[in-house]
N, C-alpha and C positions, 0 to 999 in steps of 0.2 A: 307531658300529659296535662290537660286542663283540670283544674280543681272543680269541686262541686259548686262552689260559689260562682266561679267564672261561667260554668255551663248554665247555671240558673239565670245569670244575667243575660247570656246570649239567647236563651229560650224566651225570656221576657221581651227582648228587643225584636226577635223574629215574629213573635206573636203580635206585637204592636204593629209591625209592618204588614202582617197579613190582614189585620183589621183595617188599616189605612187603605191598602190597595182594594179591598172589598168595597169600602165606602166610595172610593174614587170611581170604581167600575159602575156602581149604582148611579152616581151623579152623571157620568158620561152617558149612561144608557138613557136617562131622562132627557138629557140635552139632545141626543140623537133622535129620539122619538118626537121631540118637538120640531126638530129640523125636518124630519120626514113629514110631519103634519103640515108644515109650511110648504113643502114641495107639492103636496097634494092640493093645497089651496091655490098655488100658482099655476098649476097645469091647466085648469079650465080657462083662465085668462089668456094664456099663450095660445091655446087651441082656438079660442074665439077670434083672436087677432089673425091667426093663420087662415082661418076660414074666410074672414073678410078679404084677406089678400088673395086667397084662392078664387073667390068670386070675381074680384077685380081682374085677375089674370085671364079669366074665361070671358070677360066682357069685351065687346067689340069697341075698344077705345084705345087711344094713344096716351100713354103716360110714362113718365120717367122721374127719377130722383137722383140728385148728386150722390146719394148714399149707395147707389147701385153702379156707379161708374167704375168700370174696370180699366186700369191703365198699366203700363209697364212697371213692374215691381223693382224699385231701386232702394226703397226704405220700408222696413217692416217693424211693427211694434207687436210684441208678444207679452201679454199680461199673464204672469204665472202666480197661481194662488197657493199659498202655503198656510201654516198655522202661526198663531201668535204665542202659543204655549207649547211646552215640550211634553214628555211622557206619552208620546203617541207612536212609539216604535219607529219603524223605518219610513213613516209617512212622508216627511219632507225630503228624505234621501231619495226615495223613489221618484218624487216629482222633479228633483234636481237632475237625476240621471235622464229622465225623459226630456227635460229641457235641453240637455247637451245633445241628445239624439235629434231633437227638433232643429236645433241650430245647424247641425251637420246637414240635415235635410234641406234647409234653406239654401245653403251653399251649393248643394248638388243640383237643386232645381232652378235657382235664379242666378247662379254664378258667384264667383268668389268676391265680386265687388259689391254685393248687396250689403246694405247697412241695416243692422238689427238693434233695436232698442228694447231691452228687457225691463219690464215694469213689474217688480215683485210686490206682492200683496201679502202681508203677514210678517211679523218680526223675524221669525225663524228663516223664512225665505229671503228676506232682505239680507240677513247675515250670510246665508249660503251663497247668494249671487254676488255679494261684494267681493268674493274671491275670483270671480270670472276675469280672465285676462286673455281674451281672444281678439284677433284682429277684426275690426269692423263691428264689434259688439260693445255697446255701452249699456250701463245699468242706471236706471232712473227710478228709484223707489216712489211708489204712489203716495203723494202728499195727502195726509189727513184721512187715509183709508186703511183699514186693516181687515182681517178675516171676520171680525164681528160687527162690521159696519151695518147700520140700519138703512132704511129706504132712502132717506134724503142724501146721505153720503154716496150710496150706490148710484143714485140718479146723477149727482154731480160728476162722479167718476166716468159714467157712461157718456155724458154730454161733453166732457173734456176730451175723451178719445174721439168722439164724433167730430168735434171742431178741428182737431189736429189732422184728421183724415181729410176733411173738407178743404182745409187750407193747403193741402198737398204735402204736409210734413211727413205723413205716412201714406204709403200706397196700399198698405194692407195691415189689418189689425186682427190678431189671433188671440184666443184665450186657452191657456193651459191649466187644467184643473184636475181634480180627482173625481172620476165618475162613480157615484154611489150606486151599487147594485144590491148589496146586502151587508149585514154586519161583518161577515167574514170575507167579503169580496169588494174591493175598490180598485179601479184601474185608471191610470193616467190617461187623459184624453185632451186632444188639441183640436179646437173648433175654430172655424173662421167667422169672425164677427162682421168685418167690413172688408171689401164692399159686400153688400147684401146680394146673395145669389140663391139659386134653388138649393144649393148645398147647405145654406144657413138654416133653412126651414127643416122641421122634422118630417119624416117620411110621409105621414098622412095629411100634413097641414095644408099643402097647396095642390092636392089632387083636384083635377077638373071637376067642379060641382056645377052641373047644369041646372041652375036655379034662375028663374026670371027675377032680376033685381032692378030696382029703380034707385039710382045713386043721386043723392042730394047732399052737398053740391056735386059737382062733376067727379068722375072717377079719378082724374089726375090729382085733384085737390085732396081727395080721401087717401089716395096712395101715399102722397107726400106727408100727410098727417099721421098715418098709421105706422109707417116704417120706424120713426123714432120710438113709438110705443112698443113696437115689437122688439127693438134692440134693448130697451129697458127691461122687458120681460125676460129676455135671454140672460141679461146680466144678473138680474135678481135670482134667476134659477141657478146660475153658476155659483153665486155666493152661497146660496142655501145648500146646494149639493155639496159644495166644498166643506161647509160646516158639518153636515151629516157624515161625510166621509172621515173627517178629522175625529169626530167623537166615536165613530165605529172603530177606527184604528186604535184609539185610546182604550176602548173596551177590551179589544184583543190583547193589547199590551198589559193592561191591568190584570186580565185573566191569567196571562202567562206568568206575571210576577206573583200573583196570588198562589198559583199552582206550585211555583218554585219555593215560595215561602212555606207552604204546607209540607213539601217533601223535606226541606231543611229542618223544619220543626220536628217532624217525626224522627229524623236521624239524631237530632240533638237530644230529644227525650229518651231515645233508646240508649244513647251513650251515657246520659245522666243516670238512668236507671241501672245500667251495668256498673257504673262507677260507684253509685250509692250501695248497690248490693255487695260489691267488692269491699267497700269500707265497713259495712255491717259484719260481713264474714270475718274480716281481719280483727275487728273488735271482739267478736265472740271467741275467736281462737286465742286472743290475748287473755280473755277472762278464764277460759278453760285451762290454758297453760299456767296461769297464776294459781288457780285452785289445785292443780296437780302438784306444783312445787310446794305449796303450803302443806299438803297432806304428806 
């Protein structure tokens, strides 16, 4: 049985852990709200670009872009977004499980001979994917990019994927990330980035909008110029959504740890009080017993 001193030490340790997890939860909550705010600011930009593309698609003009070229899929790149830090529950594990399911889906859809390059973003995801040992699958960590990267690095990463698609190294580029829905709900999602197709756009973005528009310069030039901007908006949104999901998962993990610490603290205090009461009772009995013997 533990002594009073040992129980007191354990109570102090658990109480400190409770305070730490509570503070970490508050920090993660602030970061998540900031990421949510960034998402709201990004949304009008993406919607405006999609409206421009929607107007172009309804125009009576011929235009194309190498970013929309669909070809036989022999080589695929999938960028999978994880976290750089831990203490976020099963966040990275769920993404890795979804990655395995996506890789199986590629083989079923495009054949066993398809080559897949996994591009992990985030230190934890780089570590998880380093253990992949599947035929036809190679892992290539994103150089200089992590889950906290800012606008310039995100732009360079997007242009890097574009150039490899245009060179023919990749026939398709997908993004696997955690879709942020609420604090308690995040779901893995795999979207196609390249080639750009109607599936790449959001549901309302490219609806036929019958507006009389005068394009200056011509529609084809605008289309070629707007598409890279659209891809950059998509990538920025994915990075931001991934950060919001990571912090939401960390909030839930810290809440669970905090609840467990409270329960353990209550049990330790109850055990401490029982042991202390037992010790006081024993001392009183010894005193009473000594007085009886003296009389």
